[in-house]
C-alpha positions in Angstrom: 0.0 0.0 0.0 1.3 3.4 -0.9 -0.3 6.9 -1.3 -0.8 6.6 -5.0 -2.7 3.3 -4.5 -4.9 4.8 -1.8 -5.6 7.8 -4.0 -6.6 5.7 -7.0 -8.9 3.6 -4.8 -10.6 6.9 -3.6 -10.9 8.3 -7.1 -12.2 5.1 -8.6 -14.8 4.7 -5.9 -16.0 8.3 -6.4 -16.3 7.8 -10.1 -18.0 4.4 -9.9 -20.2 4.3 -6.8 -23.9 4.7 -7.3 -24.0 6.6 -4.0 -22.4 9.5 -5.8 -25.4 9.8 -8.1 -28.8 11.2 -7.0 -32.1 12.2 -8.7 -33.6 15.4 -7.4 -37.2 14.5 -6.5 -38.7 17.9 -7.3 -37.2 18.2 -10.8 -36.3 14.6 -11.7 -32.8 15.8 -12.6 -29.9 13.3 -12.3 -26.9 14.7 -10.5 -23.4 13.7 -9.7 -22.5 15.0 -6.3 -18.7 15.0 -6.1 -15.6 15.1 -8.2 -12.7 12.9 -7.3 -11.1 13.7 -3.9 -7.9 15.3 -2.8 -6.0 13.4 -0.2 -3.4 14.6 2.3 -1.3 13.0 5.1 0.2 14.0 8.4 2.2 12.1 11.1 0.0 11.1 13.9 2.4 12.7 16.3 2.5 16.0 14.4 2.7 18.8 17.1 -0.3 20.6 15.6 -2.6 17.9 17.0 -1.5 18.9 20.5 -2.1 22.6 19.6 -5.8 21.8 19.1 -6.1 20.9 22.8 -5.8 24.5 23.8 -9.0 26.4 24.8 -10.1 28.7 22.0 -8.7 26.4 19.4 -10.7 23.3 19.9 -10.2 22.5 23.6 -9.1 19.8 26.0 -12.0 17.6 25.0 -10.3 17.1 21.6 -8.8 13.6 21.1 -5.5 13.4 19.4 -4.8 10.6 16.9 -3.2 8.2 19.3 -6.2 8.5 21.6 -8.2 7.1 18.7 -5.7 4.5 17.8 -2.7 3.7 20.1 -0.5 2.5 17.3 -1.3 5.4 14.9 1.4 6.6 12.6 -0.6 8.5 10.0 -3.7 10.6 9.6 -5.3 10.5 6.2 -7.6 13.4 5.3 -9.7 13.7 2.1 -11.7 16.6 0.5 -14.5 15.8 -1.9 -15.2 18.8 -4.1 -18.8 19.3 -5.0 -19.4 18.8 -8.7 -19.9 21.9 -11.0 -23.6 21.1 -11.3 -24.1 21.3 -7.5 -22.0 24.4 -7.2 -23.7 26.2 -10.1 -27.2 25.7 -8.6 -26.2 26.9 -5.2 -24.3 29.8 -6.7 -27.6 31.0 -8.2 -29.4 30.8 -4.9 -29.9 33.9 -2.8 -32.0 33.4 0.3 -32.5 29.6 0.4 -30.0 26.8 -0.5 -30.6 25.0 -3.8 -32.1 21.5 -3.8 -28.8 20.3 -5.3 -26.8 21.6 -2.3 -29.3 20.1 0.1 -28.8 16.7 -1.5 -25.1 17.2 -1.4 -25.2 18.0 2.3 -27.4 15.0 3.3 -27.0 12.3 0.6 -23.5 13.5 0.1 -22.6 12.8 3.7 -23.7 9.2 3.2 -21.3 9.0 0.3 -18.5 10.5 2.5 -19.1 7.8 5.1 -19.1 5.1 2.3 -15.8 6.3 0.9 -14.4 6.5 4.5 -15.3 2.8 5.1 -14.0 1.8 1.6 -10.6 3.3 2.4 -10.7 1.9 6.0 -11.3 -1.6 4.6 -8.5 -1.3 2.1 -6.0 -0.4 4.8 -7.2 -3.2 7.1 -7.0 -5.7 4.2 -3.4 -4.6 3.6 -2.6 -5.5 7.2 -2.8 -2.1 8.9 -4.9 -0.9 11.8 -7.3 1.9 11.0 -10.2 3.8 12.5 -12.5 6.6 11.3 -12.9 8.9 14.3 -16.1 10.6 13.0 -17.7 7.1 12.5 -16.6 5.8 15.9 -19.1 5.3 18.8 -16.7 7.4 20.8 -17.2 10.4 18.6 -19.5 13.2 19.8 -20.4 16.6 18.6 -22.3 19.6 20.0 -24.2 21.9 17.6 -26.2 24.0 20.1 -25.4 27.2 22.0 -23.1 26.8 25.0 -24.7 25.7 28.3 -23.4 25.1 31.8 -23.1 21.4 30.7 -20.3 22.0 28.2 -18.9 23.8 25.2 -20.8 25.0 22.1 -20.5 24.0 18.4 -17.6 21.6 18.9 -16.6 18.0 18.8 -13.8 15.7 19.9 -12.5 15.3 16.4 -12.5 17.9 13.6 -12.4 17.0 9.9 -11.4 20.5 9.0 -8.5 20.7 11.5 -7.3 17.2 10.3 -7.3 18.5 6.8 -5.4 21.6 7.8 -2.8 19.5 9.5 -2.6 17.2 6.5 -1.7 20.0 4.1 -5.0 20.4 2.3 -5.6 24.1 3.0 -6.4 26.8 5.5 -9.6 28.3 7.0 -11.7 31.1 5.6 -13.8 33.8 7.3 -16.8 31.4 7.1 -14.8 28.8 9.0 -14.8 26.5 6.0 -11.5 25.1 4.8 -10.1 26.5 1.6 -8.2 23.8 -0.4 -6.6 24.2 -3.8 -10.0 22.9 -5.2 -11.8 25.5 -3.1 -14.1 25.0 -0.1 -17.4 23.8 -1.6 -17.3 20.2 -0.6 -17.1 17.7 2.3 -14.2 16.2 4.3 -13.4 12.8 5.8 -10.5 11.3 7.6 -8.8 8.1 8.9 -6.3 7.4 11.6 -4.1 4.4 10.8 -0.9 2.4 11.6 0.1 2.7 8.0 3.1 5.0 7.4 2.9 7.6 4.6 5.0 10.6 3.8 3.5 13.8 5.2 2.0 16.3 2.7 3.9 19.6 2.8 1.9 22.4 4.3 2.2 25.4 1.9 1.1 27.8 4.6 2.2 29.0 8.0 -1.0 30.1 9.7 -4.6 29.0 9.9 -6.0 31.7 7.6 -3.2 32.2 5.1 -5.3 31.3 2.0 -8.2 33.6 2.9 -7.9 36.9 1.1 -10.6 38.6 3.3 -12.5 39.8 0.2 -15.8 39.8 2.1 -17.7 37.8 -0.6 -18.9 35.2 2.0 -20.1 38.1 4.2 -22.3 39.4 1.4 -23.5 35.9 0.5 -24.6 34.9 3.9 -28.4 35.4 4.2 -28.4 35.0 7.9 -25.9 37.8 8.6 -23.7 35.3 10.4 -20.3 36.3 8.9 -18.4 39.6 9.4 -14.9 40.8 8.3 -14.2 41.7 12.0 -15.2 38.5 13.7 -15.6 35.8 11.0 -18.5 33.4 11.5 -21.0 33.6 14.3 -22.2 30.0 14.8 -25.2 31.1 16.8 -26.6 33.3 14.0 -25.8 30.6 11.5 -27.8 28.1 13.5 -30.7 30.5 13.9 -30.9 31.0 10.2 -30.7 27.3 9.4 -33.4 26.6 12.0 -35.6 29.3 10.5 -35.4 27.8 6.9 -35.8 24.2 8.0 -39.5 24.0 7.1 -38.6 24.9 3.5 -35.7 22.5 3.4 -37.1 19.4 5.1 -36.4 16.5 5.0 -32.9 17.9 4.3 -31.0 20.7 5.9 -28.1 23.0 5.2 -27.2 26.2 3.4 -23.7 26.6 1.9 -24.4 30.0 0.3 -21.1 31.3 1.8 -19.2 28.5 0.0 -20.5 29.3 -3.5 -20.4 32.5 -5.5 -17.1 33.3 -3.8 -13.5 33.3 -5.1 -12.7 30.3 -2.9 -15.7 28.2 -4.2 -13.6 25.9 -6.4 -10.0 27.1 -6.2 -7.5 28.7 -3.9 -8.0 32.4 -4.4 -5.1 34.6 -5.2 -4.2 37.4 -2.8 -4.7 40.9 -4.3 -1.6 42.6 -5.6 -0.3 45.3 -3.3 
């Protein structure tokens, strides 16, 4: 098993799996959800994973790779870019997410899980230990305002922070992760005893690839993003709750990830 082999398995599965194809009920349109993924790798003992334990980053509830797998050597992260068809439809949306995006958010997450399990099985079949933190019974997430019982809008494993550590990209104002294929897509990850060379990080700080153009601020229908403070999770949740009756049985938004310079590529910083 080498990185090229794992990446081919991921690309082939994305191109061939029927789970990557949906039919929009309202229009009858057939849609491919994702383009082939980007993969990145980091050492399980990369010091960045310890940084995430700090309050204000993720926090002490975060579980580092070797707390998920004692013999972990590598973290594998992948980014599945939404197809052009999904992005174009959400780009045209103004106050409500497109049906294509809602399918990408819900049915798309099922595909993310299927791809994760496919890669997990491949590593295990090759003789390596592997776990998927976000699919583990030990994984938890909180998506509600902070209470006295614990923190708000957090989890004990972060796909975006894993991707950042694995060299896939940096954060934007909307708190999405900007990869060289943009931020409109979904992430997944594995922790494994397999050893792979780390992907070079072409950045030094968490927001290096964000050009602070303000496009996501203007695109957010809930007023949840600002140039001064980035994304306000409370306002984002309020908006998604308010539109839920129009989106059911699905949910999501993603307007801040489409119709922006970082939709499908790493944006270039403006010339000084």
